[in-house]
N, C-alpha and C positions, 0 to 999 in steps of 0.2 A: 245091805251092800250088793248082795246077788241079784236081787230083784233090779235094782238100779242097772247094773251091766247088763242084763238082760234085755231091758227096755232100749238102753243104747244101741245094742247090737241089731235089734228089731228095727229101730228108726233108720239106721244106716243101710240096712238091707232094704228097707221099703224106699229109701230115696233113690238107690241103684236100680230097683225093679220098676219104679213110676217115672224116672226120668225119660224124656222123648229122646227118640233114636237121634244118633249124631247129625244124619242128613237133615234134620229140620233147622239146624243151627248153621249160621253163616261159618264157612269153613276157613280154618287159617290155611294159606296157601303152601305151608311148610308141614301140613299134617298136624302132628301133635303141638300143642301150645307150649309145652314143657321143653322148648328147644335149647340147645346149647348156646351160651352166650347171653340168655335172657335172666332176669332177676325177678324174684317173688318176694313181695313185701307183704306182712300181714300184722294185723292188730287184733287180738284176742283176749277173752276172758274164760274162766273155768271155775267150776266148783271141784273141791277136792275132799275125798275122804283120806285122813291121815292116821296112822297107827305108830306108836312108838314101843321099841323092844329094847331090855337092857343090853343083849348081846347080839343075836340073830333073829331072824323070823321063827326059828324053832323054839325059841325062849317065850315065856309067859308075856303078853302085852302089858306094858306098863301105864298105858293112856292112849287117848284117841280123841279126835275132834274133826269137825268140818271146817273147811277154809275156802277162801275166795283169792283168786290171783288175776295178774294182769300180765299179758306177754305180748312182747313185739319181736317179730322175726325177719330176717333177711336171708333168702335162699338164692344162692348162684348155680346156676346150671353149668357144670363142668363137660358134660354131654348131655345128649337127648334124655329127657326123662330122669336124670340122676343129678341131684343138687347137694352142694356142702353149704350149710349154713351157720348163722349165729342166732341165738334166743337170748334176751333179756327177760327175766321173770321177778316180779314182785308178789310174794305171798302174804296175805294175813289170815289167821285163825284165831277164833276166841271161843272160850266156854265159859258161862256164867252161871255155875251151880253154888254148892257151898264154898268151893275154893275156884277162885278167879284165874283163869289161865289166858294168857296172851302169847302169840306167837308172831314174828315178823321174819320172813327170809327173802334175802336177795340172791339169785341165782343168775349165772353165766354159763351157757350151754353152747357145745358144737353139735350140730344136728346133721344126720345123713339121711337122705330122703331118696326113695325110688319110686317115681310113678309108673303104673300100668296104664298108659293112655296112649292111643294114636289118633285121637280125635282133638278138636280145638276147644272143646268145653270143659276140659279138666280131666278128673279121674281119681282113682283109688291110690293109696301109697302106705307102705310100712316106713317107720323112721326108727332110728337109733339115736339116743342122746348120750353125751359124756358132759357132766356137770360139776361145777365148783360153785360154792356159796357161801353166804355168811348168815347165821342163824342167831336169833334173839328171843329169849323166853323171859316171861315174867309170871311169877305164881304168887297169889295173895290170899290169906285167910287171916284177917286182922282181929277176930274174936277170940277173947280168952276162954279157956285156960292155955290154949295151945296155938298161938298166932303163928302164921307162916307168912314170910316174906323173902322170896328168892328171886335171884335173877340169874339167867344163863347167858352167856356169849360164847359163840365157837363157830367153827369152820365145817362145811359138809363137803363130801365128795361122793360121787356116785354115778348113776345113768339110769337109763330107762328104754323101753320099748313102746312103741304105739302104732295105730292104725288110723288113717283119716281118709277124708274125701273132699277134694277141691272142686267146686263147680263154678265155671266162668259164665256169668250172664251175659257180658259183653267180651270183647277180645282183651280188655284189660282189667276188668274188675269183676269181682265174684266173692263167694262165701266159702268157708272152709269149716268142717266139724272134724273131731278127733277124740279118740280114747287113748289113755296111755297109762303104764304102770312103771313107778320109779322106785328105785331102792337107793338110799343115801347112808352113808355112814357119818355121823356127827361128832366132833371132838371139841372140847372146850372146858370153861371153868364155870363153876355155880359158885354164887355169892349169897351167904344166907344173912340178911341184914337184922336178924333178930339176934342171933348169937356172934354175929360178927367174924364169921369164918369164909375161907375160900377152899373149894375142893376142885381137883380134876375130874371130869366126867366123859364118858362116851357112851353112845347109845346109837341105835338104829332106827330108821325113819322110813316106813313104806307109805307111799302116796298113788293113789288112783284118782284119775282127773278125766273129766269130760270138759271138752273145749269147743268153744262156738266163736267165730271171727269173721273179718273181712279181709280180703286179699287185693293187691294190685300187682299185675303182671306187666313189668317194663320192657318193652321192645318197640323196634321202629317199623314192623311189618305191618302192613295193613291188610284187611281181608279181602279177596278177590271175588 
């Protein structure tokens, strides 16, 4: 995981270093592209490294897996370079070893984002998210002498921090890459289908995600 994060950081640094200077792009007549009143839409997917803990990240990990998710965002610029937005996210994770584990999560997030940009072709940004979601787990190992067949359904609440880079190829279209770290607390019920019991469970989920996607910037201004 450390190597993956290091490679992502190097990639983002290389993009920032190698991108042409702003004066070779057609400039927005208003300076920064992330102007008050504009809307940035995005569709992205990411790969996730997910770890689970009984109580907190200080306790021993009780499991982990990789996942894939699909995100759609809408960011509304309340002032230049500052946006308040919403994000819908569907995550699916799966491991197939001796025990089969499947996870599906639907999340709704509020996203606060601050761009460091005074030019028309995008820029770097940090972001903070506050998230609520629904989580479903299924665990199966149906071989004797100790078969396992359990399902979990519950709610999650948490948030995260991230950093990203938006690059506008044209005045309305572009690409976006990002790296984020998220912390969730999950509450719900586990049903054991073998012995027919139901128990209340709670655990912590830590998610490190690398995202790539496309963006559309909605505005009426044309480049002069």
